[in-house]
N, C-alpha and C positions, 0 to 999 in steps of 0.2 A: 504494500500500500504506500509506504513511504517513498519507494522508488518511482511509483507512478506519479505522485505529487511532484517530486523533484524533476521528473522527466517532462511533465506537462504544465509546469507552473506558469510559463508565459501565456499559454492558451487559457488557463484558468483565470489569470489576471486580466487578460483581454475580455473574457466573457463577463467578469464582474464589472469591468469598466464600461462595457457596452450596456449592461443592465442598468447601471447607475446613470449613464447618459440618457437612456430611454425614459427612465423615471423623471429625470430633470426636464426632459423635453415635454413629456406629458403634462407636467406641472405648468410649464410655460404656456402650453396650448390652452389649458383650462383658464389661466389668468387672462390670456388674450381674448378668449371667448367671453369672459365676464366683462372685460373692458369694452368689447364691441357691443354687447347688450346694453351697457350703460350709455354708450354714445348714441346708439339707436334710439333709446328712450328719450334722451335729451333732444335729439333731432326731431322726434315726433312732437315734443312739447313746443319746440321752436317753430315748427311748421304750423301747428295749431295757432300759435300767437300771430304768426305772419298772415295766416288765412283770415283771422279775425280783423286784423288791421287792414288788409286789402278789401275786405267786405265793407268796412267803415269808409274807406277812401272811395270805393265804388258808389256808395250811397251819397256821399258828399258831392262827387262829380255829377251824379244824376241830378241832384238838387240844383247844383250850379248850372247844369245844362238847361234845366227847366226855367230857371231865372233868366238866363241869357235869351231863351226863346221868348219869354214874356217881354223883356226889354226890346228885343227886335220887333215884336209886334207893336209895342208902344211907339217906337220910332217910325214904323211904317204908317201908323195911323196919324201921327203928328205930321209927317210929310204929306199925307193925303189931305189933311185939313187945311194946309197952307194954300 
């Protein structure tokens, strides 16, 4: 048994190193997956906020367009009355 260990110690050490590296790699993958999930959640919140703001801007632009149409109508009537 001892001679087998002495004969194959580089292979055994390499296997242990590969296993340790794979465990470390899996840990990093899990960490990155959690980070991606956090970022996606944050982006969804930001998208919701931007959508709300765009809706408000759209409403204001619609109101402004209506007012401009009213003013245009007033100016046309004023010109016709002259």
